[in-house]
C-alpha positions as CSV (number, residue, x, y, z in Angstrom):
1,M,111.1,84.1,86.2
2,T,111.7,81.1,88.7
3,I,113.0,81.6,92.0
4,S,114.1,79.0,94.2
5,T,113.1,79.3,98.0
6,S,115.2,76.8,99.4
7,H,117.9,79.2,100.5
8,L,115.9,82.0,101.6
9,L,116.2,83.1,105.5
10,K,112.8,82.9,107.6
11,E,114.0,85.7,109.6
12,A,113.0,89.5,109.0
13,A,115.3,91.6,107.4
14,D,116.6,95.1,108.6
15,I,113.8,97.8,108.1
16,V,114.1,99.1,104.7
17,V,112.9,102.4,103.5
18,R,111.3,102.0,99.9
19,K,110.3,105.3,98.1
20,Q,108.5,106.0,95.1
21,L,106.8,102.3,94.4
22,D,104.0,102.4,91.6
23,F,101.1,100.4,92.0
24,K,99.4,102.1,89.3
25,L,96.3,102.8,91.2
26,D,93.6,104.3,89.0
27,S,90.3,104.5,87.9
28,S,90.4,101.0,86.2
29,L,90.5,99.0,89.1
30,P,87.5,96.9,90.0
31,K,84.9,98.5,92.2
32,Y,84.2,95.3,94.1
33,W,87.9,93.7,94.0
34,F,87.5,91.0,96.7
35,E,85.9,88.0,95.0
36,N,83.4,90.8,93.3
37,N,81.7,90.7,97.1
38,P,80.3,94.0,97.9
39,I,80.8,93.3,102.0
40,K,84.1,91.8,101.6
41,T,85.6,94.6,99.6
42,R,84.0,97.3,101.6
43,L,85.3,95.9,105.0
44,M,89.0,95.8,103.3
45,D,88.6,99.2,102.1
46,A,87.2,100.5,105.2
47,V,90.7,99.1,106.7
48,C,92.7,100.8,104.1
49,A,90.7,104.0,104.2
50,T,91.9,104.7,107.7
51,F,95.7,104.3,107.0
52,P,96.6,108.1,105.8
53,E,95.4,109.5,109.1
54,G,96.7,106.5,111.2
55,E,100.0,106.7,109.7
56,K,100.4,110.2,111.0
57,Y,99.1,109.6,114.4
58,F,101.6,106.8,115.0
59,I,104.6,109.1,113.5
60,V,103.7,111.5,116.1
61,S,103.3,109.0,118.9
62,V,106.4,107.7,118.4
63,R,108.2,110.8,117.5
64,H,107.4,112.2,120.7
65,F,110.2,110.3,122.6
66,R,112.7,110.2,119.8
67,E,115.1,112.8,121.8
68,Q,115.0,110.6,124.8
69,I,116.3,107.6,122.8
70,K,120.1,106.7,123.9
71,S,120.4,103.6,121.6
72,R,121.7,104.2,118.1
73,K,119.9,101.2,116.6
74,L,116.6,102.3,118.1
75,L,117.4,105.8,116.8
76,N,117.9,104.5,113.6
77,D,114.8,101.9,113.5
78,V,112.7,104.9,114.6
79,A,113.8,106.9,111.9
80,D,113.1,104.2,109.3
81,F,109.9,103.5,110.9
82,I,108.7,107.0,110.5
83,Q,109.9,106.8,106.6
84,Q,108.0,103.8,105.9
85,E,104.7,105.0,107.6
86,A,105.1,108.1,105.5
87,Q,105.2,106.1,102.1
88,H,102.2,104.0,103.4
89,G,100.4,107.2,104.0
90,I,101.2,108.5,100.3
91,V,100.2,105.2,98.8
92,H,97.0,104.7,100.6
93,T,96.1,108.3,99.6
94,Q,96.3,107.3,96.1
95,F,93.7,104.4,97.1
96,N,91.4,106.7,99.0
97,D,91.4,108.7,95.8
98,F,89.9,105.8,93.9
99,L,87.6,105.2,96.5
100,R,86.4,108.9,96.3
101,Q,86.0,108.6,92.7
102,Q,83.3,105.7,93.4
103,G,81.3,108.3,95.5
104,L,82.5,106.6,99.2
105,P,82.5,109.3,101.5
106,I,86.2,109.1,102.2
107,D,86.2,113.3,102.9
108,K,84.1,112.7,106.0
109,L,85.9,109.3,107.0
110,E,89.2,111.3,107.0
111,K,88.0,114.5,108.4
112,N,86.0,112.5,111.6
113,L,89.2,110.4,112.0
114,K,91.7,113.2,111.9
115,T,89.8,114.9,114.5
116,K,89.2,111.8,116.6
117,L,93.3,111.4,116.8
118,E,93.8,114.7,117.2
119,N,91.6,114.4,120.6
120,S,93.3,111.3,121.7
121,G,96.6,113.2,121.2
122,K,95.4,116.0,123.4
123,T,93.4,114.0,125.9
124,F,95.6,110.8,126.3
125,S,99.2,110.8,127.7
126,P,101.9,110.5,125.3
127,E,102.4,107.2,126.9
128,M,99.0,106.2,126.4
129,N,99.2,107.4,122.8
130,L,102.4,105.1,122.5
131,A,100.7,102.2,123.9
132,I,97.9,102.6,121.5
133,T,100.2,102.9,118.6
134,A,102.3,99.9,119.9
135,A,99.2,97.6,120.1
136,C,98.0,98.8,116.5
137,E,101.5,97.7,115.0
138,H,100.7,94.3,116.6
139,I,97.6,94.0,115.1
140,T,98.5,95.3,111.9
141,A,101.3,92.8,112.0
142,M,98.8,90.1,112.4
143,F,96.6,91.1,109.6
144,A,99.6,90.9,107.4
145,K,100.2,87.3,108.5
146,C,96.9,86.3,108.5
147,F,96.3,87.8,105.0
148,F,99.2,86.2,103.3
149,E,100.2,83.0,105.1
150,Q,97.7,81.0,103.6
151,Q,97.3,81.4,99.8
152,A,93.7,80.9,99.8
153,T,92.6,84.0,102.1
154,M,93.9,86.6,99.3
155,Q,93.1,84.4,96.2
156,G,89.8,86.2,95.8
157,V,91.7,89.8,94.8
158,Q,91.1,90.2,91.3
159,D,93.6,92.8,90.6
160,P,97.1,92.2,90.9
161,R,97.8,96.0,91.8
162,I,95.7,96.0,95.1
163,L,97.2,92.4,96.1
164,A,100.7,94.2,95.5
165,M,99.8,97.2,97.6
166,L,98.6,94.9,100.4
167,A,101.6,92.5,100.0
168,W,104.3,95.5,100.5
169,H,102.4,97.0,103.1
170,S,102.5,93.5,104.8
171,I,106.2,93.4,104.6
172,E,107.0,96.6,105.9
173,E,104.8,95.7,108.8
174,F,106.7,92.8,109.4
175,E,110.0,94.5,109.2
176,H,109.1,97.5,111.6
177,K,106.4,95.5,114.1
178,A,108.7,96.1,117.1
179,V,110.0,99.6,116.6
180,A,106.8,101.3,118.7
181,F,106.9,98.4,121.3
182,D,110.3,98.6,121.8
183,V,110.0,102.6,122.3
184,M,107.3,101.8,124.7
185,K,109.2,99.5,126.8
186,T,112.7,100.9,126.8
187,V,112.3,104.6,126.8
188,A,108.6,105.5,127.7
189,H,108.4,102.9,130.3
190,V,104.6,102.3,129.6
191,P,103.4,100.0,132.8
192,Y,101.8,96.5,131.8
193,A,98.4,97.8,132.7
194,M,98.5,100.7,130.3
195,R,99.9,98.3,127.7
196,V,96.7,96.0,128.3
197,G,94.4,99.0,128.5
198,A,95.7,100.2,125.4
199,M,95.2,97.0,123.4
200,L,91.7,96.5,124.5
201,F,90.5,100.0,123.8
202,L,92.2,100.1,120.6
203,T,90.6,96.5,119.5
204,A,87.0,97.7,120.3
205,D,87.8,101.1,118.8
206,M,89.3,99.5,115.6
207,L,86.7,96.8,114.9
208,S,83.7,99.4,115.5
209,E,85.4,102.3,113.3
210,I,85.8,99.3,110.3
211,F,82.3,98.0,110.5
212,I,80.5,101.5,111.0
213,N,82.6,102.8,107.7
214,A,81.9,99.7,105.9
215,H,78.2,100.1,106.4
216,S,78.7,103.7,105.4
217,F,80.5,102.7,102.0
218,L,77.7,100.2,101.3
219,K,75.0,103.0,102.2
220,A,76.8,105.2,99.3
221,D,76.5,102.2,96.7
222,G,72.9,102.1,97.2
223,F,72.1,99.1,99.2
224,G,69.2,99.6,101.4
225,P,69.0,99.0,105.2
226,V,68.0,95.4,105.0
227,Q,70.7,94.5,102.5
228,R,73.1,96.6,104.4
229,A,72.2,94.6,107.4
230,K,72.2,91.5,105.5
231,F,75.7,92.2,104.4
232,I,77.3,93.5,107.9
233,G,75.7,89.9,109.1
234,Q,78.0,87.9,106.1
235,G,80.8,90.2,107.4
236,L,80.9,89.3,110.6
237,V,80.6,85.4,110.0
238,W,83.3,86.0,107.2
239,G,85.6,87.5,109.8
240,F,85.0,86.2,113.3
241,S,83.4,82.7,112.9
242,P,85.7,79.7,113.9
243,K,86.8,79.4,110.3
244,G,86.6,82.9,109.6
245,V,89.5,84.8,107.7
246,L,90.3,86.4,111.4
247,A,90.3,83.2,113.4
248,P,94.2,82.8,113.0
249,M,94.8,86.3,115.0
250,A,93.1,84.9,118.2
251,K,96.5,83.3,119.5
252,P,98.6,85.9,118.8
253,W,96.0,88.8,119.9
254,L,96.4,87.1,123.5
255,N,99.8,86.4,123.2
256,Y,100.0,90.5,123.6
257,F,99.0,90.1,127.1
258,K,101.7,88.1,128.5
259,P,104.1,90.5,130.5
260,S,107.1,88.8,128.9
261,F,105.6,89.4,125.3
262,H,107.7,91.1,122.5
263,P,106.6,91.5,118.6
264,N,109.8,89.5,117.5
265,Q,108.2,86.5,119.4
266,E,105.6,86.0,116.4
267,G,107.0,85.2,113.2
268,T,106.3,86.2,109.7
269,V,105.3,84.3,107.1
270,D,107.9,81.9,105.2
271,Q,108.0,83.6,101.8
272,Y,108.6,86.9,103.2
273,P,112.4,86.7,101.9
274,L,110.6,85.6,98.6
275,W,109.0,89.3,98.2
276,L,112.6,91.0,98.9
277,E,114.4,88.9,96.4
278,V,111.8,89.4,93.8
279,Y,111.7,93.1,94.5
280,A,115.3,93.3,94.3
281,E,115.8,91.7,90.9
282,T,112.9,93.3,89.2
283,D,112.2,96.5,91.1
284,D,108.6,95.8,90.5
285,P,106.4,95.8,93.7
286,I,103.4,94.2,91.7
287,L,105.6,91.3,90.1
288,A,107.0,90.7,94.1
289,G,103.3,91.0,95.3
290,Q,102.2,88.0,92.9
291,A,105.3,85.9,93.8
292,F,104.7,86.4,97.4
293,H,100.9,85.5,97.2
294,R,101.7,82.2,95.3
295,A,104.2,81.1,97.5
296,G,102.0,81.1,100.6
297,K,100.7,77.8,101.9
298,T,98.4,75.4,100.5
299,A,95.7,73.7,102.2
300,P,96.3,69.9,102.3
301,S,94.1,68.0,100.1
302,R,91.6,66.0,102.1
303,K,91.5,62.7,99.9
304,P,94.9,61.5,100.9
305,L,94.1,61.8,104.6
306,L,90.7,60.2,104.1
307,R,92.7,57.6,102.0
308,G,95.3,57.1,105.0
309,L,92.7,57.0,107.4
310,F,90.7,54.2,105.5
311,Q,93.9,52.4,104.9
312,R,94.7,52.1,108.7
313,L,91.1,51.0,109.5
314,A,91.5,48.1,107.1
């Protein structure tokens, strides 16, 4: 199927609730599905494994303020946000079942995270829980753009089903990225200091959670202490070095601290409408995910740049 992208809009569409998407997540998925690399795979698994419980927390945090919302549009956006997050929880529960079949400590992870988030709900104010949710929604939208803007970033995903799951989740993060923030600003009236504090807290907590869980996954895989330490070091370089996979997130993360910031100031990816079109034509999220990835930006070749430099020097 050939689809022209020249006419596609670059602006995000309205929030669309998509139900019962089948990504065919079963035991035939490869164990180390990211470049056949244990640490890259387990870090991504560690992110995904938190979604079922995390989505519940986001829903509760936003829903707490629903009765105070006066705007019909925001009410509709909140309703769609809740339904999208519920679908994310369903799909990632299926993915967690796949991880569980590998012998990973998913039950322990989910139990600990559930207790932690329930304690947050009781210990923090509703405003702080909402601010944490808004911060996390910004980070997940940044993840989505970071992973799919450049084709090369996700080139190592070895199964189209996992690629499609991540692409779909990214699409919907783009769509509802401003909902929790809008409730926080216009309904809960969260002060700037709380918004900033929530982002700092969430960032530190999320990163520690990801690496702790990735370490426990590697241990369950049978890697010894020295191997695990080596892998974690490789993961830190892969993610956070100047040319690391997460390096493009630095600027949009810092933008969140501007008093005038709004999530809609951050763009999506150019091929976002392409996913919508392929899915509308095929009703197949796997085909849509493949098209979405293939349409990502490609790194410019160095040879023409060097040739041009030599020509200018001649």
